[in-house]
HTML snippet that shows the backbone in 3Dmol.js (N, CA, C, O; Angstrom):
<script src="https://3Dmol.org/build/3Dmol-min.js"></script>
<div id="view" style="width:600px;height:400px;position:relative"></div>
<script>
const pdb = `
ATOM      1  N   UNK A   1      24.804  -2.656  23.399  1.00  0.00           N
ATOM      2  CA  UNK A   1      23.544  -2.419  22.744  1.00  0.00           C
ATOM      3  C   UNK A   1      23.718  -1.375  21.644  1.00  0.00           C
ATOM      4  O   UNK A   1      24.445  -0.394  21.798  1.00  0.00           O
ATOM      5  N   UNK A   2      23.044  -1.614  20.556  1.00  0.00           N
ATOM      6  CA  UNK A   2      23.036  -0.652  19.458  1.00  0.00           C
ATOM      7  C   UNK A   2      21.600  -0.240  19.183  1.00  0.00           C
ATOM      8  O   UNK A   2      20.659  -0.851  19.689  1.00  0.00           O
ATOM      9  N   UNK A   3      21.447   0.772  18.397  1.00  0.00           N
ATOM     10  CA  UNK A   3      20.106   1.235  18.063  1.00  0.00           C
ATOM     11  C   UNK A   3      19.785   0.992  16.606  1.00  0.00           C
ATOM     12  O   UNK A   3      20.460   0.228  15.918  1.00  0.00           O
ATOM     13  N   UNK A   4      18.744   1.657  16.154  1.00  0.00           N
ATOM     14  CA  UNK A   4      18.281   1.542  14.779  1.00  0.00           C
ATOM     15  C   UNK A   4      18.539   2.845  14.041  1.00  0.00           C
ATOM     16  O   UNK A   4      18.416   3.926  14.615  1.00  0.00           O
ATOM     17  N   UNK A   5      18.895   2.741  12.775  1.00  0.00           N
ATOM     18  CA  UNK A   5      19.083   3.927  11.949  1.00  0.00           C
ATOM     19  C   UNK A   5      17.726   4.542  11.649  1.00  0.00           C
ATOM     20  O   UNK A   5      16.754   3.828  11.401  1.00  0.00           O
ATOM     21  N   UNK A   6      17.661   5.868  11.673  1.00  0.00           N
ATOM     22  CA  UNK A   6      16.424   6.567  11.326  1.00  0.00           C
ATOM     23  C   UNK A   6      16.436   6.822   9.824  1.00  0.00           C
ATOM     24  O   UNK A   6      17.327   7.501   9.314  1.00  0.00           O
ATOM     25  N   UNK A   7      15.464   6.288   9.126  1.00  0.00           N
ATOM     26  CA  UNK A   7      15.359   6.468   7.681  1.00  0.00           C
ATOM     27  C   UNK A   7      14.687   7.788   7.338  1.00  0.00           C
ATOM     28  O   UNK A   7      14.585   8.145   6.164  1.00  0.00           O
ATOM     29  N   UNK A   8      14.244   8.490   8.317  1.00  0.00           N
ATOM     30  CA  UNK A   8      13.473   9.707   8.117  1.00  0.00           C
ATOM     31  C   UNK A   8      12.033   9.404   8.461  1.00  0.00           C
ATOM     32  O   UNK A   8      11.367   8.656   7.745  1.00  0.00           O
ATOM     33  N   UNK A   9      11.551   9.966   9.533  1.00  0.00           N
ATOM     34  CA  UNK A   9      10.181   9.749  10.013  1.00  0.00           C
ATOM     35  C   UNK A   9       9.916   8.296  10.416  1.00  0.00           C
ATOM     36  O   UNK A   9       8.777   7.834  10.338  1.00  0.00           O
ATOM     37  N   UNK A  10      10.948   7.577  10.844  1.00  0.00           N
ATOM     38  CA  UNK A  10      10.747   6.217  11.351  1.00  0.00           C
ATOM     39  C   UNK A  10      11.083   6.119  12.839  1.00  0.00           C
ATOM     40  O   UNK A  10      11.185   5.018  13.380  1.00  0.00           O
ATOM     41  N   UNK A  11      11.255   7.253  13.495  1.00  0.00           N
ATOM     42  CA  UNK A  11      11.682   7.224  14.888  1.00  0.00           C
ATOM     43  C   UNK A  11      10.649   6.548  15.802  1.00  0.00           C
ATOM     44  O   UNK A  11      11.023   5.859  16.751  1.00  0.00           O
ATOM     45  N   UNK A  12       9.360   6.739  15.522  1.00  0.00           N
ATOM     46  CA  UNK A  12       8.340   6.090  16.354  1.00  0.00           C
ATOM     47  C   UNK A  12       8.363   4.579  16.166  1.00  0.00           C
ATOM     48  O   UNK A  12       8.248   3.829  17.135  1.00  0.00           O
ATOM     49  N   UNK A  13       8.512   4.129  14.919  1.00  0.00           N
ATOM     50  CA  UNK A  13       8.611   2.702  14.655  1.00  0.00           C
ATOM     51  C   UNK A  13       9.872   2.143  15.318  1.00  0.00           C
ATOM     52  O   UNK A  13       9.838   1.064  15.909  1.00  0.00           O
ATOM     53  N   UNK A  14      10.974   2.872  15.220  1.00  0.00           N
ATOM     54  CA  UNK A  14      12.217   2.409  15.817  1.00  0.00           C
ATOM     55  C   UNK A  14      12.091   2.270  17.328  1.00  0.00           C
ATOM     56  O   UNK A  14      12.588   1.303  17.906  1.00  0.00           O
ATOM     57  N   UNK A  15      11.436   3.219  17.964  1.00  0.00           N
ATOM     58  CA  UNK A  15      11.224   3.138  19.414  1.00  0.00           C
ATOM     59  C   UNK A  15      10.407   1.902  19.781  1.00  0.00           C
ATOM     60  O   UNK A  15      10.719   1.198  20.741  1.00  0.00           O
ATOM     61  N   UNK A  16       9.363   1.653  19.004  1.00  0.00           N
ATOM     62  CA  UNK A  16       8.528   0.479  19.251  1.00  0.00           C
ATOM     63  C   UNK A  16       9.319  -0.815  19.035  1.00  0.00           C
ATOM     64  O   UNK A  16       9.238  -1.732  19.852  1.00  0.00           O
ATOM     65  N   UNK A  17      10.074  -0.893  17.953  1.00  0.00           N
ATOM     66  CA  UNK A  17      10.864  -2.096  17.673  1.00  0.00           C
ATOM     67  C   UNK A  17      11.884  -2.368  18.777  1.00  0.00           C
ATOM     68  O   UNK A  17      12.073  -3.514  19.185  1.00  0.00           O
ATOM     69  N   UNK A  18      12.535  -1.318  19.255  1.00  0.00           N
ATOM     70  CA  UNK A  18      13.519  -1.511  20.317  1.00  0.00           C
ATOM     71  C   UNK A  18      12.846  -1.950  21.615  1.00  0.00           C
ATOM     72  O   UNK A  18      13.387  -2.780  22.346  1.00  0.00           O
ATOM     73  N   UNK A  19      11.674  -1.397  21.902  1.00  0.00           N
ATOM     74  CA  UNK A  19      10.946  -1.817  23.099  1.00  0.00           C
ATOM     75  C   UNK A  19      10.521  -3.279  22.993  1.00  0.00           C
ATOM     76  O   UNK A  19      10.678  -4.046  23.943  1.00  0.00           O
ATOM     77  N   UNK A  20       9.986  -3.660  21.842  1.00  0.00           N
ATOM     78  CA  UNK A  20       9.563  -5.048  21.639  1.00  0.00           C
ATOM     79  C   UNK A  20      10.739  -6.005  21.691  1.00  0.00           C
ATOM     80  O   UNK A  20      10.619  -7.107  22.225  1.00  0.00           O
ATOM     81  N   UNK A  21      11.876  -5.594  21.141  1.00  0.00           N
ATOM     82  CA  UNK A  21      13.074  -6.428  21.157  1.00  0.00           C
ATOM     83  C   UNK A  21      13.493  -6.779  22.585  1.00  0.00           C
ATOM     84  O   UNK A  21      13.972  -7.884  22.839  1.00  0.00           O
ATOM     85  N   UNK A  22      13.315  -5.856  23.502  1.00  0.00           N
ATOM     86  CA  UNK A  22      13.749  -6.081  24.883  1.00  0.00           C
ATOM     87  C   UNK A  22      12.760  -6.899  25.707  1.00  0.00           C
ATOM     88  O   UNK A  22      13.033  -7.190  26.872  1.00  0.00           O
ATOM     89  N   UNK A  23      11.624  -7.275  25.136  1.00  0.00           N
ATOM     90  CA  UNK A  23      10.705  -8.201  25.798  1.00  0.00           C
ATOM     91  C   UNK A  23      11.149  -9.615  25.429  1.00  0.00           C
ATOM     92  O   UNK A  23      10.901 -10.079  24.317  1.00  0.00           O
ATOM     93  N   UNK A  24      11.792 -10.282  26.350  1.00  0.00           N
ATOM     94  CA  UNK A  24      12.419 -11.572  26.068  1.00  0.00           C
ATOM     95  C   UNK A  24      11.453 -12.586  25.477  1.00  0.00           C
ATOM     96  O   UNK A  24      11.805 -13.292  24.532  1.00  0.00           O
ATOM     97  N   UNK A  25      10.249 -12.671  26.013  1.00  0.00           N
ATOM     98  CA  UNK A  25       9.295 -13.659  25.509  1.00  0.00           C
ATOM     99  C   UNK A  25       8.847 -13.315  24.088  1.00  0.00           C
ATOM    100  O   UNK A  25       8.642 -14.216  23.274  1.00  0.00           O
ATOM    101  N   UNK A  26       8.695 -12.038  23.782  1.00  0.00           N
ATOM    102  CA  UNK A  26       8.317 -11.648  22.432  1.00  0.00           C
ATOM    103  C   UNK A  26       9.462 -11.922  21.453  1.00  0.00           C
ATOM    104  O   UNK A  26       9.240 -12.414  20.347  1.00  0.00           O
ATOM    105  N   UNK A  27      10.689 -11.596  21.875  1.00  0.00           N
ATOM    106  CA  UNK A  27      11.846 -11.864  21.021  1.00  0.00           C
ATOM    107  C   UNK A  27      11.937 -13.363  20.715  1.00  0.00           C
ATOM    108  O   UNK A  27      12.206 -13.748  19.578  1.00  0.00           O
ATOM    109  N   UNK A  28      11.717 -14.189  21.706  1.00  0.00           N
ATOM    110  CA  UNK A  28      11.740 -15.643  21.489  1.00  0.00           C
ATOM    111  C   UNK A  28      10.649 -16.062  20.515  1.00  0.00           C
ATOM    112  O   UNK A  28      10.874 -16.924  19.666  1.00  0.00           O
ATOM    113  N   UNK A  29       9.469 -15.461  20.628  1.00  0.00           N
ATOM    114  CA  UNK A  29       8.366 -15.778  19.712  1.00  0.00           C
ATOM    115  C   UNK A  29       8.702 -15.361  18.286  1.00  0.00           C
ATOM    116  O   UNK A  29       8.380 -16.078  17.338  1.00  0.00           O
ATOM    117  N   UNK A  30       9.345 -14.212  18.126  1.00  0.00           N
ATOM    118  CA  UNK A  30       9.750 -13.766  16.789  1.00  0.00           C
ATOM    119  C   UNK A  30      10.765 -14.745  16.203  1.00  0.00           C
ATOM    120  O   UNK A  30      10.671 -15.123  15.035  1.00  0.00           O
ATOM    121  N   UNK A  31      11.728 -15.149  17.015  1.00  0.00           N
ATOM    122  CA  UNK A  31      12.732 -16.112  16.530  1.00  0.00           C
ATOM    123  C   UNK A  31      12.108 -17.455  16.194  1.00  0.00           C
ATOM    124  O   UNK A  31      12.608 -18.167  15.323  1.00  0.00           O
ATOM    125  N   UNK A  32      11.026 -17.813  16.871  1.00  0.00           N
ATOM    126  CA  UNK A  32      10.390 -19.118  16.663  1.00  0.00           C
ATOM    127  C   UNK A  32       9.440 -19.136  15.469  1.00  0.00           C
ATOM    128  O   UNK A  32       8.972 -20.204  15.074  1.00  0.00           O
ATOM    129  N   UNK A  33       9.147 -17.972  14.888  1.00  0.00           N
ATOM    130  CA  UNK A  33       8.233 -17.940  13.741  1.00  0.00           C
ATOM    131  C   UNK A  33       8.839 -18.715  12.581  1.00  0.00           C
ATOM    132  O   UNK A  33       9.995 -18.491  12.221  1.00  0.00           O
ATOM    133  N   UNK A  34       8.069 -19.624  11.994  1.00  0.00           N
ATOM    134  CA  UNK A  34       8.600 -20.377  10.851  1.00  0.00           C
ATOM    135  C   UNK A  34       8.749 -19.457   9.635  1.00  0.00           C
ATOM    136  O   UNK A  34       7.799 -18.784   9.237  1.00  0.00           O
ATOM    137  N   UNK A  35       9.933 -19.438   9.060  1.00  0.00           N
ATOM    138  CA  UNK A  35      10.174 -18.559   7.911  1.00  0.00           C
ATOM    139  C   UNK A  35      10.833 -19.298   6.749  1.00  0.00           C
ATOM    140  O   UNK A  35      11.151 -18.683   5.731  1.00  0.00           O
ATOM    141  N   UNK A  36      11.041 -20.600   6.883  1.00  0.00           N
ATOM    142  CA  UNK A  36      11.731 -21.358   5.839  1.00  0.00           C
ATOM    143  C   UNK A  36      11.014 -21.283   4.496  1.00  0.00           C
ATOM    144  O   UNK A  36      11.657 -21.176   3.452  1.00  0.00           O
ATOM    145  N   UNK A  37       9.694 -21.340   4.521  1.00  0.00           N
ATOM    146  CA  UNK A  37       8.915 -21.397   3.285  1.00  0.00           C
ATOM    147  C   UNK A  37       8.429 -20.019   2.818  1.00  0.00           C
ATOM    148  O   UNK A  37       7.659 -19.920   1.862  1.00  0.00           O
ATOM    149  N   UNK A  38       8.879 -18.965   3.493  1.00  0.00           N
ATOM    150  CA  UNK A  38       8.420 -17.625   3.129  1.00  0.00           C
ATOM    151  C   UNK A  38       9.308 -17.026   2.049  1.00  0.00           C
ATOM    152  O   UNK A  38      10.459 -17.424   1.872  1.00  0.00           O
ATOM    153  N   UNK A  39       8.752 -16.069   1.338  1.00  0.00           N
ATOM    154  CA  UNK A  39       9.535 -15.341   0.355  1.00  0.00           C
ATOM    155  C   UNK A  39      10.568 -14.485   1.076  1.00  0.00           C
ATOM    156  O   UNK A  39      10.403 -14.166   2.253  1.00  0.00           O
ATOM    157  N   UNK A  40      11.625 -14.116   0.376  1.00  0.00           N
ATOM    158  CA  UNK A  40      12.694 -13.351   1.008  1.00  0.00           C
ATOM    159  C   UNK A  40      12.255 -11.962   1.440  1.00  0.00           C
ATOM    160  O   UNK A  40      12.937 -11.326   2.244  1.00  0.00           O
ATOM    161  N   UNK A  41      11.122 -11.474   0.919  1.00  0.00           N
ATOM    162  CA  UNK A  41      10.652 -10.148   1.308  1.00  0.00           C
ATOM    163  C   UNK A  41       9.493 -10.213   2.305  1.00  0.00           C
ATOM    164  O   UNK A  41       8.657  -9.310   2.338  1.00  0.00           O
ATOM    165  N   UNK A  42       9.435 -11.269   3.113  1.00  0.00           N
ATOM    166  CA  UNK A  42       8.354 -11.395   4.087  1.00  0.00           C
ATOM    167  C   UNK A  42       8.643 -10.528   5.313  1.00  0.00           C
ATOM    168  O   UNK A  42       9.796 -10.323   5.691  1.00  0.00           O
ATOM    169  N   UNK A  43       7.576 -10.028   5.919  1.00  0.00           N
ATOM    170  CA  UNK A  43       7.699  -9.185   7.098  1.00  0.00           C
ATOM    171  C   UNK A  43       8.278  -9.964   8.283  1.00  0.00           C
ATOM    172  O   UNK A  43       9.102  -9.437   9.030  1.00  0.00           O
ATOM    173  N   UNK A  44       7.849 -11.211   8.452  1.00  0.00           N
ATOM    174  CA  UNK A  44       8.335 -12.024   9.565  1.00  0.00           C
ATOM    175  C   UNK A  44       9.838 -12.246   9.460  1.00  0.00           C
ATOM    176  O   UNK A  44      10.555 -12.123  10.453  1.00  0.00           O
ATOM    177  N   UNK A  45      10.310 -12.565   8.286  1.00  0.00           N
ATOM    178  CA  UNK A  45      11.734 -12.795   8.083  1.00  0.00           C
ATOM    179  C   UNK A  45      12.525 -11.502   8.286  1.00  0.00           C
ATOM    180  O   UNK A  45      13.600 -11.523   8.885  1.00  0.00           O
ATOM    181  N   UNK A  46      12.010 -10.394   7.798  1.00  0.00           N
ATOM    182  CA  UNK A  46      12.688  -9.111   7.961  1.00  0.00           C
ATOM    183  C   UNK A  46      12.760  -8.724   9.435  1.00  0.00           C
ATOM    184  O   UNK A  46      13.778  -8.198   9.885  1.00  0.00           O
ATOM    185  N   UNK A  47      11.691  -8.977  10.192  1.00  0.00           N
ATOM    186  CA  UNK A  47      11.694  -8.675  11.618  1.00  0.00           C
ATOM    187  C   UNK A  47      12.705  -9.549  12.349  1.00  0.00           C
ATOM    188  O   UNK A  47      13.424  -9.068  13.224  1.00  0.00           O
ATOM    189  N   UNK A  48      12.762 -10.825  11.995  1.00  0.00           N
ATOM    190  CA  UNK A  48      13.767 -11.704  12.594  1.00  0.00           C
ATOM    191  C   UNK A  48      15.171 -11.175  12.328  1.00  0.00           C
ATOM    192  O   UNK A  48      16.015 -11.169  13.224  1.00  0.00           O
ATOM    193  N   UNK A  49      15.419 -10.739  11.115  1.00  0.00           N
ATOM    194  CA  UNK A  49      16.752 -10.223  10.765  1.00  0.00           C
ATOM    195  C   UNK A  49      17.107  -8.973  11.567  1.00  0.00           C
ATOM    196  O   UNK A  49      18.240  -8.823  12.025  1.00  0.00           O
ATOM    197  N   UNK A  50      16.138  -8.083  11.734  1.00  0.00           N
ATOM    198  CA  UNK A  50      16.393  -6.879  12.530  1.00  0.00           C
ATOM    199  C   UNK A  50      16.735  -7.277  13.965  1.00  0.00           C
ATOM    200  O   UNK A  50      17.687  -6.746  14.536  1.00  0.00           O
ATOM    201  N   UNK A  51      15.977  -8.199  14.556  1.00  0.00           N
ATOM    202  CA  UNK A  51      16.236  -8.628  15.926  1.00  0.00           C
ATOM    203  C   UNK A  51      17.596  -9.300  16.050  1.00  0.00           C
ATOM    204  O   UNK A  51      18.324  -9.048  17.010  1.00  0.00           O
ATOM    205  N   UNK A  52      17.944 -10.145  15.099  1.00  0.00           N
ATOM    206  CA  UNK A  52      19.258 -10.809  15.138  1.00  0.00           C
ATOM    207  C   UNK A  52      20.370  -9.771  15.066  1.00  0.00           C
ATOM    208  O   UNK A  52      21.355  -9.848  15.800  1.00  0.00           O
ATOM    209  N   UNK A  53      20.202  -8.802  14.178  1.00  0.00           N
ATOM    210  CA  UNK A  53      21.230  -7.764  14.046  1.00  0.00           C
ATOM    211  C   UNK A  53      21.336  -6.920  15.311  1.00  0.00           C
ATOM    212  O   UNK A  53      22.438  -6.558  15.722  1.00  0.00           O
ATOM    213  N   UNK A  54      20.204  -6.605  15.932  1.00  0.00           N
ATOM    214  CA  UNK A  54      20.243  -5.859  17.190  1.00  0.00           C
ATOM    215  C   UNK A  54      21.012  -6.625  18.264  1.00  0.00           C
ATOM    216  O   UNK A  54      21.645  -6.031  19.137  1.00  0.00           O
ATOM    217  N   UNK A  55      20.946  -7.935  18.184  1.00  0.00           N
ATOM    218  CA  UNK A  55      21.581  -8.773  19.192  1.00  0.00           C
ATOM    219  C   UNK A  55      23.046  -9.058  18.882  1.00  0.00           C
ATOM    220  O   UNK A  55      23.809  -9.380  19.793  1.00  0.00           O
ATOM    221  N   UNK A  56      23.456  -8.950  17.624  1.00  0.00           N
ATOM    222  CA  UNK A  56      24.791  -9.442  17.270  1.00  0.00           C
ATOM    223  C   UNK A  56      25.770  -8.428  16.704  1.00  0.00           C
ATOM    224  O   UNK A  56      26.979  -8.609  16.851  1.00  0.00           O
ATOM    225  N   UNK A  57      25.295  -7.367  16.061  1.00  0.00           N
ATOM    226  CA  UNK A  57      26.267  -6.465  15.459  1.00  0.00           C
ATOM    227  C   UNK A  57      26.514  -5.249  16.344  1.00  0.00           C
ATOM    228  O   UNK A  57      25.742  -4.966  17.260  1.00  0.00           O
ATOM    229  N   UNK A  58      27.586  -4.544  16.060  1.00  0.00           N
ATOM    230  CA  UNK A  58      28.022  -3.460  16.939  1.00  0.00           C
ATOM    231  C   UNK A  58      27.763  -2.071  16.361  1.00  0.00           C
ATOM    232  O   UNK A  58      28.234  -1.078  16.915  1.00  0.00           O
ATOM    233  N   UNK A  59      27.034  -1.987  15.272  1.00  0.00           N
ATOM    234  CA  UNK A  59      26.704  -0.693  14.688  1.00  0.00           C
ATOM    235  C   UNK A  59      25.191  -0.568  14.570  1.00  0.00           C
ATOM    236  O   UNK A  59      24.462  -1.549  14.719  1.00  0.00           O
ATOM    237  N   UNK A  60      24.730   0.645  14.303  1.00  0.00           N
ATOM    238  CA  UNK A  60      23.287   0.880  14.177  1.00  0.00           C
ATOM    239  C   UNK A  60      22.695   0.005  13.071  1.00  0.00           C
ATOM    240  O   UNK A  60      23.310  -0.193  12.023  1.00  0.00           O
ATOM    241  N   UNK A  61      21.514  -0.504  13.319  1.00  0.00           N
ATOM    242  CA  UNK A  61      20.851  -1.462  12.431  1.00  0.00           C
ATOM    243  C   UNK A  61      19.878  -0.733  11.506  1.00  0.00           C
ATOM    244  O   UNK A  61      19.136   0.151  11.934  1.00  0.00           O
ATOM    245  N   UNK A  62      19.897  -1.115  10.250  1.00  0.00           N
ATOM    246  CA  UNK A  62      18.968  -0.553   9.272  1.00  0.00           C
ATOM    247  C   UNK A  62      17.635  -1.285   9.323  1.00  0.00           C
ATOM    248  O   UNK A  62      17.583  -2.497   9.529  1.00  0.00           O
ATOM    249  N   UNK A  63      16.562  -0.532   9.134  1.00  0.00           N
ATOM    250  CA  UNK A  63      15.227  -1.130   9.075  1.00  0.00           C
ATOM    251  C   UNK A  63      14.653  -1.056   7.665  1.00  0.00           C
ATOM    252  O   UNK A  63      13.461  -1.293   7.474  1.00  0.00           O
ATOM    253  N   UNK A  64      15.476  -0.734   6.681  1.00  0.00           N
ATOM    254  CA  UNK A  64      14.983  -0.570   5.315  1.00  0.00           C
ATOM    255  C   UNK A  64      14.310  -1.831   4.788  1.00  0.00           C
ATOM    256  O   UNK A  64      13.252  -1.754   4.163  1.00  0.00           O
ATOM    257  N   UNK A  65      14.912  -2.991   5.033  1.00  0.00           N
ATOM    258  CA  UNK A  65      14.314  -4.243   4.558  1.00  0.00           C
ATOM    259  C   UNK A  65      12.945  -4.455   5.194  1.00  0.00           C
ATOM    260  O   UNK A  65      12.007  -4.883   4.521  1.00  0.00           O
ATOM    261  N   UNK A  66      12.825  -4.161   6.479  1.00  0.00           N
ATOM    262  CA  UNK A  66      11.550  -4.338   7.167  1.00  0.00           C
ATOM    263  C   UNK A  66      10.507  -3.362   6.634  1.00  0.00           C
ATOM    264  O   UNK A  66       9.392  -3.774   6.315  1.00  0.00           O
ATOM    265  N   UNK A  67      10.841  -2.095   6.534  1.00  0.00           N
ATOM    266  CA  UNK A  67       9.848  -1.118   6.070  1.00  0.00           C
ATOM    267  C   UNK A  67       9.459  -1.369   4.618  1.00  0.00           C
ATOM    268  O   UNK A  67       8.340  -1.046   4.220  1.00  0.00           O
ATOM    269  N   UNK A  68      10.344  -1.930   3.834  1.00  0.00           N
ATOM    270  CA  UNK A  68      10.009  -2.278   2.441  1.00  0.00           C
ATOM    271  C   UNK A  68       8.889  -3.321   2.393  1.00  0.00           C
ATOM    272  O   UNK A  68       8.072  -3.311   1.473  1.00  0.00           O
ATOM    273  N   UNK A  69       8.850  -4.216   3.376  1.00  0.00           N
ATOM    274  CA  UNK A  69       7.820  -5.259   3.388  1.00  0.00           C
ATOM    275  C   UNK A  69       6.436  -4.697   3.707  1.00  0.00           C
ATOM    276  O   UNK A  69       5.431  -5.371   3.481  1.00  0.00           O
ATOM    277  N   UNK A  70       6.371  -3.469   4.231  1.00  0.00           N
ATOM    278  CA  UNK A  70       5.084  -2.856   4.546  1.00  0.00           C
ATOM    279  C   UNK A  70       4.328  -2.428   3.290  1.00  0.00           C
ATOM    280  O   UNK A  70       3.121  -2.191   3.331  1.00  0.00           O
ATOM    281  N   UNK A  71       5.045  -2.333   2.185  1.00  0.00           N
ATOM    282  CA  UNK A  71       4.402  -1.990   0.916  1.00  0.00           C
ATOM    283  C   UNK A  71       4.482  -0.566   0.527  1.00  0.00           C
ATOM    284  O   UNK A  71       3.969  -0.184  -0.525  1.00  0.00           O
TER     285      UNK A  71
END
`;
const viewer = $3Dmol.createViewer("view");
viewer.addModel(pdb, "pdb");
viewer.setStyle({}, {cartoon: {color: "spectrum"}});
viewer.zoomTo();
viewer.render();
</script>
């Protein structure tokens, strides 16, 4: 298991994202969200990418792409 990089004042969001990631049914729902027709800066697509990275890579995951979608 790896964690999320803190961008500065994102620790609460990171805690929430990690908690949500570990809810198997929620993770499955995030993966099932249709994203083919979305723009590359969509929140749903960014969340899917964060979850995939949490599941597959061996270093801390950045949330910059996700937080950028918040505006």
